[in-house]
N, C-alpha and C positions, 0 to 999 in steps of 0.2 A: 690269125686266119685260119674259116673254118676246115676242117679234113673233108674230105668228099671221097668217099669210097666206095667202087667199084667190083662187079662181082665178074669175072670173067663170064662171056656169055657161053661158053658149051660147059663146064661147072656147075654155072646154074640153074640150067636144064638138065642135067644129070641131077642133083642134089632136090629139085623141088618139083620135079615133075608131077607127082602126085598133088600138091597145092596147085599149082597152078591148074591144073584140070579141075580141080575143085572149086576155086578162088569163083565167086562172084562177085560182082556188083549188084546195083538195088534188082531184083528181081522184077522180070517184067515177066504178065502174063501174056496170050498170044492175042487177048484183044485190046493188052493194051498198044496207046498211040504217046508217041514222043507229044508230050505237051498237056498229054493228060492230068490231070490234078483231081482228087478227092477228098472229101471230109473238108471240112473248112476253119477247125482249133487249130490257133500256133500262138492264142495270147499266152503273154508269160506270164497267168496270174500264180496266186498263191495257192488255190486250189490243182491250178493246173501240175505245178512242179511239185508238188505234194504226189501227187498220180502217179509222176515219173519213179519219186523213191519210193512210193508202194509198194513196186516190182521190180526191186533190185534184183540184181545176181549179185551175189558176194561169193566169195571163194576167200576160204583160210587155207594158209600150209600146213601141213603137219607141226612145223614145229609151237604153232599155237593151242593145238588139239590134247599135244602128245600122242597121238593114234593114227590119224590120218587125216588125209586132205577133205575138204568137209565144202561143202555147197548147197548154197540155198539162201533163204531170204531172213532178214534179220532178225525176223521177230525167231525167229527157231537157230538163234547160234549155241553150241551147246556149249560149256564154259570151256574155258579159254585161260592158258597160264602164260607169263612175260606179254612180251610187244613186238609189232612189224614192222615192216615200211607197209604205205596202203597206197597202193596206184588206182586213181579215181579214173571211169575208163568210158568214153563216150561214143556208143556207134553209129555206124554207119546211118545211111539213107534207109534198108532194112533192117533195121530194131536190132535187137539182142539175138543175131542170126547164130549161127551154129560154131562160126568163126571166132566170135566173140566169146561165146564160152571157151573153146578150144586155147586160144590165146589165156584167158584167167587162168586154167587147168596150167597153162606150161609155167607163167611165172609163180603157181605155186609150186611146184613137181619139181621145179630147175634152178627159182630163182629165191624160192622162201617168203614170194610177195603175198600179201593179199591185194585184194582187188575189189571193186564193185563197179557195174554197169548197170545206171538206171534206165530206165526204160523209157525215152522220149511216145513211144508209141501207147502204151497203154492209155494216155491223154483221151477218153475220151471222144470223135469223132476229128482226132488230129490229123494235118491235114498230108499228103502224102502228094509225090508228083512223078511223071514220067519225064525226064530231058529233054530239051530245054525247055524250060515256063521264065518268065518276067523276072528278072533282074529282084524287082518288089516282092517276089512270093522267096524265092530264093534269103533278101537277107531278114524280112519277118522269121523266117526256119533258125537262122542264124542267133537271131535275139534267144528266141527261145531256146535254142541248146545254151549260149553263155547263160539264161537263167538256170538250167538245171544246174549248169558246171559248178556256182556257186551257191547253189543251194544243197550241190553234194557235200562240198566243202562242209559247210555249215550242220549238218546233220550228221556228218563222222565225227564230230567233235563229242559226241556222249559217247563214244566208243572207248574207253580205257583202253583197250590193249593195242592200238594206235600209236607208230613209234613218229608223231607231230613233226620231228624236225628230218623225216628221211619222208615225204610224200611228194608223189609223182602223180602230171595228171596228163593226161592219153588221150586220142582220140585217132579213128580214121575217118578218111572222107569227109562228107557231112560236119560226123564229132570234131576231125580235126581241124576246120576256121574256129570254132568255138574252145581250143584249147590254142591254138596259135593266136588267139586275139586276146581272151585272160589276164585280167591286168593284176590279177591279187599275186602277193608274192607269199601264197600260201603253200605253194611246190616248191621243191629241190631241184626239178628237171621237168621237162617236155616231151614227150613222144608225139608228134606226128608224126602217122603214116598216109600215102595216099591225096595229102595237099600239096599245092606250091608257094602258099606264102607270097603271092603274089596276084597281080590283074586278071581279070580274066571274064568269061561269063558267069561264073558261079557267084560274084561277091559285084559291089561298088566300090570296092576298093581293101586291100589285103588286111592294114591294119591293126599289122602284129605287135600284140601283146608285152610281149618279152623285154629283158635289158638286155645290154651290149655284148653282157658275160653268162648269163645266167642256160645251163646246160639245154639245150637242144639239140635234140635225134629226127633227124625229119629221113624216111625212107620212101619212095617213089619209084616207080617204073621209069625206066626212061621213054618209051613212049607210052605212058598214059593215056588208056580211052577218052577220059574224060580232060583232064588238066595241061597234056602236053601239046605242041605244036601242032603234033598230026591231028588234031580237035581239031576242024573246022567251024565249030562254034568258038575258039581264040583266034578265026584268024585277024579281031581290029584287033588283037592287043600281042603285043611285043611277049609273049612267054616263053618260058625258058624250058618249065616245066620241073621247076625241082626251087624247094628254101634256099639256096646258095644264094642268091643274092639278097633278101633279107637278115642273113645268117651272118652276112661278110662281115668281117676281123673279128666274128668274135671267137675266142680263142678253146670255148669251153661249147662249140658246136659241132653236127655228125651230119651231113649230107649221106646218105646212102643210095646212091645208085643202082637199080637192079637192071638187069639189059633183059627189060619182058613186054609184052604190050599189054599184061591182066591190072586189074583193078585193085583188087583188094592184096594185097601182100602180106600181110602180119604176120604169120605160118609158117611160108616159107621156110628153108632152113637157116637159107643164107640171112635173111631180114632178124629170123631169131638168133642170132650169133652174133650178129653188129648188132641188137639190139642188149642181150648179157654184156657183153663187151661193155657198151656205156654205162650200164646199169652198175653194173659192180665196178666201174671205176668212178662212179658219181656214190652211190650209195655204201663202199668200201663196208662191203659187209664181213 
């Protein structure tokens, strides 16, 4: 049976107020309207996935540099010593936003983990959208994000400092769909933020790729504005709003439900605390 952790409403509000106020889903400009689509490219070609890798945000913990945390692109990595686990992190539809970089810094400073975030929006004329759009568009996005993840895992093999027995794949929102669906066995655990692993307006089917006993951590708001039953776009689906159904019977799974309505939650103090407990139990540093 997977574990479901719930944060008491009042404590969650007090602990995470600043993050709640700062958290944003896809940024929407004043002139943007639901259904708007900009750009045309979603093809998972070799050139396109290479473009996502060319502008990754790489963060190394102080344990690797021997000095202090380092952040930048792989071509500028300083001399490193030793090995560290690597988190491959897929951003949401807003790209490598400040929330992604903040999460990577936290992984390095608090848990001593290196992380790399490919930049899907580095693809020339990359299609972006304001939900809701046709599910066919979403599925093309998901196919591209899966290709980005596979490419990142392959490309990172050239980094001698990576402890390849302790690779974690993680994603939030749009990026979390690919992390959930990925069928490869390179990772020892998965972090799925702000995605419910179930049929809804965003996919033509959940198609989870994780095994029945692979460690999986899922964190999502109880009233997530996109994937919970409160979103009218989901009225034709029997949604629960979490990955609990997909993870049923998995003894290595944790579902952390936040008593909130905000979408982007990976930097909330309560979510970070739960993430830390999960990763510590899996990676055993």
